[in-house]
MIVO-524357 format. One line per 10 residues: for each residue x, y, z of N, C-alpha, C, CB. Coordinates in Angstrom, 3 decimals, padded with zeros to 6 digits. Glycine has a CB too. Example, Ala and Ser with C-alpha at 12.3 -4.5 7.8 and 13.67 -1.06 7.14 Angstrom:
013.190:-005.690:007.800:012.300:-004.500:007.800:013.200:-003.300:007.800:011.308:-004.473:009.046; 012.850:-002.250:007.080:013.670:-001.060:007.140:012.900:000.030:007.870:014.084:-000.598:005.725 .
//
This chain:
017.263:-054.068:-006.454:017.176:-053.938:-008.093:015.901:-054.682:-008.492:018.557:-054.659:-008.943; 016.046:-055.793:-008.512:014.454:-056.741:-008.956:013.669:-056.381:-008.552:014.104:-058.052:-008.657; 013.387:-056.435:-007.129:012.135:-055.991:-006.242:011.417:-054.788:-006.695:012.550:-055.688:-004.801; 012.366:-053.954:-006.927:011.915:-052.519:-007.233:011.154:-052.388:-008.718:013.288:-051.520:-007.204; 011.686:-052.967:-009.417:011.388:-053.621:-011.121:010.039:-054.177:-010.975:012.554:-055.057:-011.749; 009.863:-055.507:-009.795:009.025:-055.749:-010.224:007.956:-055.145:-009.711:009.049:-056.730:-010.299; 007.935:-054.046:-008.629:007.207:-053.329:-008.110:006.448:-052.477:-009.225:007.927:-052.679:-007.167; 007.105:-051.865:-009.821:007.048:-051.054:-010.873:006.197:-051.695:-011.703:008.261:-050.742:-011.444; 006.757:-052.901:-012.425:005.518:-053.695:-013.354:004.482:-053.722:-012.944:005.578:-054.987:-013.643; 004.044:-054.147:-011.692:002.912:-054.475:-011.006:001.948:-053.362:-011.124:003.212:-054.799:-009.635 .
002.768:-052.016:-010.767:001.726:-050.762:-010.614:001.502:-050.468:-011.890:002.215:-049.414:-009.822; 002.569:-050.808:-012.934:001.973:-050.141:-014.624:001.009:-051.166:-014.871:003.261:-050.073:-016.181; 001.005:-052.596:-014.764:-000.245:-053.740:-015.160:-001.162:-053.161:-014.645:-000.249:-055.289:-014.632; -001.110:-052.609:-013.148:-002.624:-052.407:-012.420:-003.529:-051.329:-013.252:-002.439:-051.756:-010.713; -002.336:-050.009:-013.117:-002.627:-049.071:-013.964:-003.250:-049.197:-015.145:-001.746:-048.577:-014.170; -002.554:-050.044:-016.159:-003.655:-050.132:-017.483:-004.490:-050.778:-017.669:-003.340:-050.359:-018.507; -004.920:-051.816:-016.357:-006.122:-052.419:-016.241:-006.967:-051.599:-015.799:-006.136:-053.457:-015.543; -006.776:-050.960:-014.519:-007.586:-049.896:-014.593:-008.159:-048.899:-015.772:-007.048:-049.298:-013.882; -007.475:-048.094:-016.320:-007.405:-047.393:-017.593:-008.423:-048.212:-018.602:-005.796:-047.347:-018.153; -007.881:-049.439:-018.838:-008.672:-050.211:-019.650:-010.362:-050.426:-019.453:-008.017:-051.425:-019.555 .
-010.586:-050.285:-018.416:-012.177:-050.468:-017.886:-012.791:-049.436:-017.863:-012.428:-050.963:-016.575; -012.269:-047.780:-017.514:-013.220:-046.523:-017.900:-013.424:-046.376:-019.495:-012.513:-045.050:-017.325; -014.890:-046.298:-019.606:-014.831:-045.820:-021.332:-014.368:-044.968:-021.374:-015.894:-045.546:-022.189; -014.013:-044.384:-022.785:-012.941:-043.453:-023.570:-014.184:-042.705:-024.317:-011.597:-044.364:-024.753; -014.011:-041.292:-024.048:-014.984:-040.305:-024.792:-014.332:-040.142:-026.287:-015.102:-038.702:-023.940; -014.974:-041.051:-027.119:-014.648:-040.746:-028.655:-014.995:-038.911:-029.528:-015.763:-042.042:-029.466; -013.955:-038.647:-030.040:-014.118:-037.431:-030.876:-015.681:-036.574:-030.274:-014.210:-038.023:-032.702; -016.429:-037.406:-030.786:-018.145:-036.524:-031.109:-018.568:-036.500:-029.458:-019.745:-037.765:-032.380; -018.209:-037.061:-028.615:-018.673:-037.580:-027.256:-018.296:-036.105:-026.042:-017.605:-039.300:-026.854; -018.964:-036.037:-025.576:-018.472:-034.951:-024.351:-017.638:-036.285:-023.209:-020.318:-033.880:-023.361 .
-016.847:-035.674:-022.511:-016.556:-036.893:-021.295:-017.307:-036.693:-020.361:-015.180:-037.003:-020.610; -017.877:-037.951:-019.615:-018.590:-037.775:-018.880:-018.391:-037.089:-017.318:-018.969:-038.779:-019.002; -018.929:-036.637:-016.507:-018.267:-036.191:-015.581:-018.160:-036.916:-014.368:-018.655:-035.136:-015.403; -017.223:-036.826:-013.280:-016.823:-037.475:-012.323:-018.125:-037.382:-011.247:-015.432:-036.918:-011.890; -018.613:-036.715:-011.175:-020.024:-037.579:-010.335:-019.811:-036.953:-008.934:-019.930:-039.665:-010.209; -019.149:-036.483:-008.898:-018.720:-034.942:-007.679:-018.712:-033.972:-007.870:-017.619:-034.645:-007.120; -019.047:-033.222:-006.534:-019.305:-031.983:-006.497:-020.372:-031.190:-006.992:-018.500:-031.610:-006.860; -020.815:-030.292:-007.719:-021.566:-029.450:-008.417:-021.566:-028.165:-009.060:-022.200:-029.386:-007.903; -022.090:-027.621:-009.783:-021.725:-026.594:-010.753:-021.944:-025.518:-009.662:-022.661:-026.484:-012.253; -021.118:-024.480:-009.782:-021.061:-023.272:-009.115:-022.495:-022.300:-009.191:-019.822:-022.557:-009.738 .
-023.208:-021.446:-008.205:-023.990:-020.809:-008.499:-023.950:-019.374:-008.618:-024.658:-021.161:-007.933; -024.621:-018.760:-009.578:-024.171:-017.432:-010.284:-023.977:-016.660:-008.958:-025.365:-016.668:-011.455; -024.095:-016.503:-007.715:-024.169:-015.795:-006.877:-022.308:-015.790:-006.280:-025.461:-016.330:-005.955; -021.992:-017.181:-006.547:-020.737:-017.777:-005.869:-019.684:-017.756:-006.992:-020.976:-019.364:-005.258; -020.348:-017.315:-007.978:-019.174:-017.238:-009.296:-018.884:-015.507:-009.376:-019.990:-017.961:-011.172; -019.947:-014.824:-008.610:-019.570:-013.177:-008.537:-018.740:-012.674:-007.569:-020.712:-012.336:-008.332; -018.947:-014.040:-006.639:-018.565:-013.338:-005.532:-016.488:-013.516:-005.799:-019.477:-014.241:-003.870; -016.189:-014.145:-006.712:-014.813:-014.517:-007.050:-014.600:-013.759:-008.302:-014.568:-016.100:-007.218; -015.559:-013.209:-009.050:-015.377:-012.890:-010.199:-014.797:-010.844:-010.358:-016.928:-013.443:-010.875; -013.525:-010.873:-009.856:-013.142:-009.730:-009.348:-012.333:-009.340:-010.509:-012.472:-009.791:-007.980 .
-012.053:-009.725:-011.629:-010.740:-009.218:-012.199:-011.255:-007.764:-012.921:-009.987:-010.440:-013.397; -010.137:-007.055:-012.918:-010.510:-005.653:-013.784:-009.457:-005.654:-015.110:-010.208:-004.035:-012.699; -009.879:-005.317:-016.063:-009.632:-005.303:-017.480:-008.718:-003.922:-017.199:-011.129:-005.245:-018.629; -007.856:-003.461:-018.355:-007.063:-002.635:-018.775:-007.994:-001.136:-018.937:-006.399:-003.280:-020.067; -009.439:-001.659:-019.747:-010.175:-000.714:-019.929:-011.527:-000.403:-019.179:-010.308:-000.811:-021.050; -010.934:-000.963:-017.829:-011.797:-000.479:-016.980:-013.065:-001.634:-016.930:-012.187:001.023:-017.464; -013.221:-002.405:-017.229:-014.399:-003.317:-017.290:-014.020:-004.474:-016.089:-014.595:-004.019:-018.970; -015.139:-004.253:-015.033:-014.878:-005.239:-013.928:-014.814:-004.231:-012.550:-013.324:-006.175:-014.236; -014.335:-002.986:-012.717:-014.238:-001.655:-011.719:-015.458:-001.913:-010.866:-014.335:-000.004:-012.545; -015.477:-001.964:-009.604:-016.814:-001.749:-009.110:-017.241:-000.180:-008.585:-016.956:-002.762:-007.943 .
-018.060:000.088:-008.285:-018.761:001.029:-007.791:-017.838:001.460:-006.499:-020.242:000.538:-007.527; -017.642:002.857:-006.366:-017.146:002.818:-005.256:-016.088:004.339:-005.297:-016.453:001.278:-005.069; -015.195:005.554:-004.873:-014.380:006.165:-005.242:-013.738:006.683:-004.512:-014.635:006.717:-005.865; -012.626:007.216:-004.375:-011.616:007.569:-003.217:-010.540:008.509:-003.918:-010.845:006.122:-002.512; -010.082:009.521:-002.864:-009.320:010.383:-003.166:-007.773:009.914:-002.215:-010.119:011.821:-002.866; -006.390:010.895:-002.979:-005.566:010.563:-002.740:-005.264:010.979:-000.923:-004.851:010.978:-003.844; -005.726:011.993:-000.454:-006.120:012.492:001.057:-006.556:010.965:001.829:-007.678:013.807:001.021; -007.406:010.575:001.229:-008.233:008.927:001.537:-007.044:008.147:001.979:-009.062:007.987:-000.045; -006.648:007.853:000.892:-005.533:007.082:000.428:-004.853:006.893:001.170:-004.883:007.413:-000.419; -004.131:007.936:001.388:-002.503:008.166:002.827:-003.234:007.805:003.890:-001.629:010.113:003.315 .
-004.346:007.892:004.569:-004.670:007.191:005.649:-004.498:005.655:005.526:-005.965:007.538:005.969; -004.905:005.387:004.741:-005.218:003.875:004.300:-003.787:003.237:004.201:-006.093:003.747:002.727; -002.796:003.727:003.125:-001.715:003.547:002.831:-001.057:003.478:004.611:-001.258:004.715:001.676; -000.417:004.312:005.714:-000.323:004.549:006.250:-000.684:003.209:007.554:-000.673:005.591:005.872; -001.848:002.976:007.594:-002.650:001.992:008.183:-002.295:000.465:007.703:-004.097:002.362:007.862; -002.064:000.649:006.601:-002.443:-001.058:005.892:-001.028:-001.212:004.854:-004.393:-001.132:004.608; -000.202:-000.546:004.683:000.775:-000.513:003.171:002.495:000.424:003.404:-000.429:000.648:001.685; 002.241:001.031:004.520:003.507:001.432:004.849:004.846:000.681:005.705:003.158:002.440:005.441; 004.143:-000.045:006.400:005.044:-001.283:007.126:005.898:-001.908:006.360:004.277:-002.412:007.664; 005.364:-002.410:005.081:005.939:-002.914:004.011:006.483:-002.040:002.765:005.061:-003.751:003.625 .
005.675:-001.147:002.320:006.447:-000.663:001.076:007.135:001.013:001.576:005.157:-000.571:-000.460; 007.358:001.137:002.924:007.929:002.226:003.419:006.865:003.409:003.051:009.404:002.391:002.831; 007.551:004.525:003.792:007.084:006.066:003.979:007.161:006.563:002.822:007.870:006.979:004.914; 006.013:006.721:001.885:006.039:007.395:000.821:006.151:006.552:-000.408:006.998:008.284:000.938; 005.517:005.027:-000.084:006.104:004.326:-001.233:007.489:003.861:-001.843:005.750:004.898:-001.962; 008.466:004.359:-000.742:009.781:004.519:-001.044:010.463:003.275:-000.951:010.369:005.474:-000.249; 009.682:002.164:-000.540:010.294:000.849:-000.533:010.715:000.386:001.146:011.699:000.950:-001.594; 010.521:-001.068:001.231:011.073:-001.410:002.429:010.949:-002.885:002.053:010.349:-000.841:003.810; 010.562:-003.651:003.063:010.466:-005.155:003.071:009.736:-005.472:001.673:009.580:-005.755:004.454; 009.197:-004.493:001.135:007.962:-005.061:-000.367:008.776:-003.989:-001.546:005.493:-004.403:-000.081 .
008.373:-004.198:-002.397:008.811:-003.537:-003.453:008.315:-001.661:-003.451:008.173:-004.481:-004.725; 009.261:-001.119:-004.205:008.834:000.198:-004.460:007.908:000.644:-005.111:009.526:000.730:-004.852; 007.169:001.486:-004.511:005.923:001.668:-005.705:006.243:003.376:-006.603:003.949:001.723:-004.623; 007.032:004.354:-006.050:007.284:005.435:-006.490:008.713:005.593:-007.065:006.976:006.246:-005.553; 008.569:006.014:-008.468:009.732:006.586:-008.979:009.526:006.595:-010.414:010.981:005.873:-008.568; 009.722:007.893:-011.042:009.464:008.119:-012.391:010.726:007.859:-013.790:009.022:009.590:-012.274; 011.729:007.290:-012.982:012.526:007.060:-013.679:013.017:006.004:-014.523:013.028:007.308:-013.193; 013.176:006.044:-015.875:012.847:005.039:-016.434:014.253:004.827:-017.712:011.220:005.287:-016.926; 015.460:006.062:-017.542:016.505:005.753:-018.224:016.033:006.476:-019.615:016.816:004.153:-018.216; 017.066:006.913:-020.287:016.975:007.743:-021.843:015.826:006.650:-022.627:018.914:007.805:-022.917 .
015.993:005.844:-022.686:015.305:005.144:-023.419:014.730:004.062:-022.851:015.918:004.859:-024.343; 013.982:003.979:-021.906:013.413:002.936:-021.093:014.063:002.131:-020.935:012.454:002.418:-021.379; 015.251:001.933:-020.485:016.852:000.819:-020.356:016.238:000.169:-018.999:018.925:001.849:-020.011; 015.410:-000.673:-018.600:015.118:-001.616:-017.757:015.820:-002.955:-018.257:013.640:-001.687:-017.622; 015.772:-003.293:-020.048:016.483:-004.111:-019.836:018.063:-004.522:-019.976:015.915:-004.606:-020.222; 018.585:-003.135:-020.126:020.104:-002.973:-019.812:020.703:-002.008:-018.582:020.704:-002.424:-021.098; 019.923:-001.612:-017.937:020.410:-000.906:-016.424:019.727:-001.532:-015.396:020.082:000.727:-016.223; 020.583:-002.426:-014.629:020.047:-003.092:-013.276:019.870:-002.015:-012.285:021.072:-004.223:-012.638; 020.383:-000.995:-011.887:019.841:000.042:-011.309:018.590:000.765:-011.158:020.362:000.614:-011.592; 017.635:001.101:-012.771:016.580:001.033:-012.635:015.226:000.138:-011.657:016.680:000.984:-013.584 .
014.832:000.689:-011.302:013.713:-000.339:-010.258:012.467:-000.094:-011.016:013.447:000.198:-008.348; 011.501:-001.177:-011.325:010.376:-001.007:-011.846:009.188:-000.685:-010.940:010.192:-002.039:-012.537; 008.346:000.315:-011.060:007.856:000.892:-010.089:006.130:000.894:-010.803:008.752:002.398:-009.731; 004.908:001.546:-009.900:004.328:001.916:-010.688:004.347:003.196:-011.885:003.659:001.846:-010.051; 005.102:004.047:-010.860:005.163:005.303:-011.926:005.811:005.443:-013.295:005.763:006.295:-011.321; 007.030:003.994:-013.180:007.994:003.959:-014.595:007.833:003.123:-014.967:009.311:004.049:-014.725; 006.681:002.368:-014.899:006.820:000.804:-015.586:005.109:000.137:-015.949:007.761:-000.438:-014.166; 004.491:000.300:-015.208:002.936:000.154:-015.265:002.473:000.514:-016.482:002.189:000.965:-014.274; 001.618:000.148:-017.208:000.901:000.381:-018.625:-000.367:001.216:-018.109:000.419:-001.201:-019.531; -001.321:000.220:-017.063:-002.146:000.732:-017.240:-002.658:001.232:-015.502:-002.909:-000.135:-018.194 .
-003.343:002.210:-015.155:-003.482:002.252:-013.904:-005.045:001.062:-013.511:-003.592:004.026:-013.541; -005.501:000.541:-013.989:-006.690:-000.491:-013.666:-005.932:-001.496:-013.111:-007.632:-001.061:-014.935; -004.726:-001.512:-013.729:-003.764:-002.896:-013.092:-003.966:-002.935:-011.924:-002.180:-002.930:-013.176; -003.310:-001.459:-011.198:-003.126:-001.096:-009.714:-004.541:-001.352:-009.195:-002.589:000.529:-009.423; -005.141:-000.702:-009.814:-006.392:-001.510:-008.931:-006.854:-003.004:-008.500:-007.419:-001.237:-009.534; -006.542:-003.379:-010.019:-006.803:-004.956:-009.924:-005.960:-005.491:-008.905:-006.500:-005.763:-011.277; -005.031:-005.331:-009.016:-003.704:-006.166:-008.028:-003.873:-005.921:-006.468:-001.957:-005.468:-008.416; -003.807:-004.171:-006.288:-004.370:-004.108:-005.058:-005.484:-004.507:-004.249:-004.402:-003.324:-004.968; -006.696:-004.893:-004.820:-007.815:-005.301:-004.788:-007.423:-006.922:-004.288:-008.573:-004.990:-006.190; -006.822:-007.405:-005.095:-006.699:-008.761:-004.813:-005.912:-009.420:-004.161:-006.650:-009.256:-005.580 .
-004.915:-008.208:-003.966:-003.434:-009.047:-003.455:-002.779:-008.307:-002.174:-002.101:-009.014:-004.815; -003.536:-007.286:-001.792:-002.981:-006.406:-000.616:-004.179:-006.293:000.382:-002.453:-004.823:-001.140; -003.782:-006.208:001.628:-002.573:-006.372:001.803:-001.840:-007.413:002.257:-002.346:-005.656:002.319; -000.486:-007.899:002.228:000.023:-008.735:001.830:-000.740:-009.892:002.982:001.555:-008.419:001.695; -000.693:-009.694:004.262:-001.150:-010.684:005.286:-002.902:-010.741:005.625:-000.300:-010.259:006.678; -003.315:-009.726:004.318:-004.948:-010.188:004.657:-005.347:-009.487:003.069:-005.950:-009.241:006.483; -005.104:-010.525:001.970:-005.833:-010.082:000.880:-006.918:-010.107:000.700:-005.598:-010.429:000.068; -007.508:-009.155:-000.347:-009.082:-009.164:-000.773:-009.805:-008.759:000.737:-009.678:-010.953:-001.455; -009.136:-007.625:001.810:-009.443:-007.034:002.593:-010.306:-005.820:002.406:-008.531:-006.928:003.060; -009.362:-005.215:001.345:-009.831:-003.691:001.263:-011.237:-003.428:000.596:-008.759:-002.852:000.399 .
-011.785:-002.645:001.062:-013.210:-002.030:000.629:-012.698:-001.698:-001.099:-013.761:-000.296:001.778; -013.712:-001.432:-001.891:-013.342:-000.569:-002.954:-013.104:000.348:-002.741:-013.935:-000.382:-003.751; -013.692:001.217:-001.894:-013.208:002.785:-001.719:-011.719:002.787:-001.254:-014.163:003.653:-000.510; -011.441:001.934:-000.082:-010.070:002.162:-000.002:-009.032:001.719:-001.028:-009.737:001.664:001.089; -009.312:000.616:-001.609:-008.614:000.880:-002.892:-008.889:001.835:-003.908:-008.626:-000.106:-003.504; -009.754:002.351:-004.170:-009.602:003.213:-004.942:-008.838:004.650:-004.508:-010.795:003.307:-005.359; -008.844:004.845:-003.082:-008.418:006.040:-002.274:-006.792:005.207:-002.577:-009.237:006.328:-000.313; -006.580:004.295:-002.049:-004.652:004.027:-002.520:-004.637:004.064:-003.767:-003.770:002.458:-002.156; -005.049:003.890:-004.710:-004.456:004.284:-006.221:-004.507:005.159:-006.303:-004.843:003.962:-007.349; -005.045:006.490:-005.752:-005.326:007.623:-006.143:-004.134:008.228:-005.116:-006.947:008.043:-006.035 .
-003.828:007.895:-004.373:-002.402:008.171:-003.529:-001.279:007.559:-004.121:-002.406:007.614:-002.041; -001.345:006.636:-004.319:000.192:006.082:-005.191:000.130:006.794:-006.596:000.284:004.091:-005.545; -001.001:007.043:-007.427:-000.586:007.730:-008.661:-000.569:009.132:-008.229:-001.542:007.480:-009.928; -000.899:009.335:-007.036:-000.401:011.291:-006.730:000.994:011.019:-006.629:-001.036:012.330:-004.941; 001.510:010.050:-005.869:002.915:010.528:-005.117:003.652:009.967:-006.507:003.457:009.641:-003.275; 003.367:009.691:-007.570:004.216:009.232:-008.353:004.003:010.523:-009.543:003.906:007.587:-008.737; 003.235:011.452:-009.289:002.706:012.703:-009.944:002.090:012.743:-011.211:003.648:013.547:-010.068; 001.362:011.316:-011.482:000.448:011.168:-012.570:-000.891:011.479:-012.463:000.465:010.011:-012.965; -001.645:011.959:-011.418:-002.811:012.638:-011.377:-002.247:013.478:-010.421:-004.136:011.905:-011.078; -003.317:014.641:-010.534:-003.116:015.711:-009.315:-003.505:014.805:-007.811:-004.372:017.260:-009.573 .
-003.101:015.828:-006.580:-003.387:015.396:-005.082:-004.843:015.028:-005.221:-003.118:016.643:-003.851; -005.816:016.248:-005.876:-006.916:016.312:-005.573:-007.663:015.647:-006.268:-007.230:017.286:-005.478; -007.456:014.773:-007.471:-008.302:013.617:-008.415:-008.957:012.762:-007.263:-007.181:012.494:-009.555; -009.901:012.266:-008.084:-010.785:011.779:-007.407:-010.982:010.298:-008.557:-012.092:012.972:-007.108; -010.598:009.009:-007.928:-010.958:007.572:-008.243:-012.070:007.170:-008.563:-010.755:006.835:-007.401; -012.613:006.810:-009.442:-013.571:006.065:-009.460:-013.869:004.977:-010.313:-014.312:006.702:-009.487; -014.818:004.566:-010.987:-014.927:003.358:-012.331:-015.110:004.186:-013.418:-016.304:002.150:-012.325; -015.031:005.756:-013.219:-015.111:006.349:-015.025:-013.624:007.145:-014.983:-016.811:007.819:-015.522; -013.296:007.728:-014.087:-012.025:008.396:-014.005:-010.586:007.572:-013.856:-012.179:009.263:-012.870; -010.745:006.325:-013.635:-009.435:005.780:-013.342:-009.231:005.184:-014.968:-009.419:004.517:-011.907 .
-010.188:004.496:-015.476:-009.842:003.676:-016.774:-009.122:005.150:-017.856:-011.666:002.739:-017.567; -009.266:006.339:-017.218:-008.702:007.738:-018.487:-007.536:007.929:-017.755:-009.750:009.532:-018.716; -006.820:007.503:-016.841:-005.589:007.890:-016.412:-004.584:007.361:-017.469:-005.327:007.385:-014.991; -003.999:008.220:-018.241:-002.627:007.854:-019.114:-001.694:007.315:-017.981:-001.835:009.318:-019.991; -001.305:006.472:-017.736:000.297:005.996:-017.232:001.684:006.543:-018.351:000.307:003.977:-017.236; 002.578:006.858:-017.628:003.684:007.226:-018.273:004.157:006.166:-019.408:004.698:007.455:-017.240; 004.241:004.731:-018.773:004.953:003.820:-020.188:003.631:003.052:-020.577:006.500:002.465:-019.760; 002.546:003.745:-020.784:001.773:002.865:-021.651:001.964:002.533:-022.766:000.827:003.143:-021.788; 002.593:003.408:-023.841:003.251:003.185:-025.148:004.156:002.488:-025.409:003.633:004.024:-025.599; 004.731:002.319:-024.662:006.089:001.245:-024.215:005.699:-000.066:-024.092:006.805:001.543:-022.746 .
004.562:-000.582:-024.101:004.054:-001.867:-024.171:003.846:-002.046:-025.874:002.609:-002.005:-023.187; 004.378:-003.414:-026.482:003.663:-004.156:-027.813:002.427:-004.721:-027.359:004.561:-005.421:-028.514; 001.145:-004.542:-028.155:000.264:-005.688:-027.986:001.014:-006.712:-028.795:-001.284:-005.444:-028.479; 000.559:-007.980:-028.252:000.634:-009.333:-028.819:-000.865:-009.487:-029.986:000.618:-010.564:-027.321; -000.325:-009.422:-031.248:-001.725:-009.538:-032.226:-000.971:-010.845:-032.923:-002.229:-007.898:-033.522; -000.377:-011.646:-032.267:-000.286:-013.231:-032.526:-001.625:-013.672:-033.129:000.000:-014.128:-031.086; -001.689:-014.496:-033.806:-002.889:-015.403:-034.520:-002.387:-017.118:-033.815:-002.756:-015.274:-036.772; -001.476:-017.345:-033.696:-001.161:-018.472:-033.104:-000.025:-019.407:-034.182:-002.626:-019.197:-032.757; 000.821:-020.409:-034.098:001.601:-021.505:-034.957:003.162:-020.542:-034.106:001.261:-021.479:-037.340; 003.614:-020.467:-034.765:005.192:-020.145:-034.756:005.826:-018.998:-034.928:005.783:-020.744:-035.594 .
004.800:-017.988:-035.397:005.154:-016.551:-035.419:005.895:-016.118:-034.513:004.191:-015.772:-035.390; 007.255:-015.820:-034.245:007.978:-015.054:-033.241:008.216:-013.402:-033.453:009.321:-015.741:-033.147; 007.856:-012.643:-032.342:008.169:-011.486:-032.318:009.718:-011.142:-032.151:007.401:-011.005:-031.412 .
//
């Protein structure tokens, strides 16, 4: 036990001495860079700047329909999400049932799906584009992603089967649960909703 305490004391003393040698930034100074790496180029940033906001900002050019999406779904999604989005080894995507009063908090039988829980159709694009297919995330083209989104929205009877999804039409889709969410308008501090 004494040996362990001696080792811990020695490590602590060494760390303190090392920290004392490092110049500290004062309140008015910027911290010095470590001198490793480099700033990312605008092209490098653009490649990873793929987020899509609820208002549609960030959606790329492209378009897709449910009939095109059905083919992509069968090839790249059905093995996990099941036929027609009914669930498999991965989450169920299709269901509009949300209880009398959107009872997800009190009814464990309700399953959260795109059709009964997601507030924005653009979030479906964003998530699918970033994370799907599970084994090959980020490999879908914008047209494939728009097509899958159109297919899943059509399966949930949110858009007609012949709807074309693109950067103009997708943000205009009103999801069934959009008004069930409350915007967080807190200013900071200890305000609790």
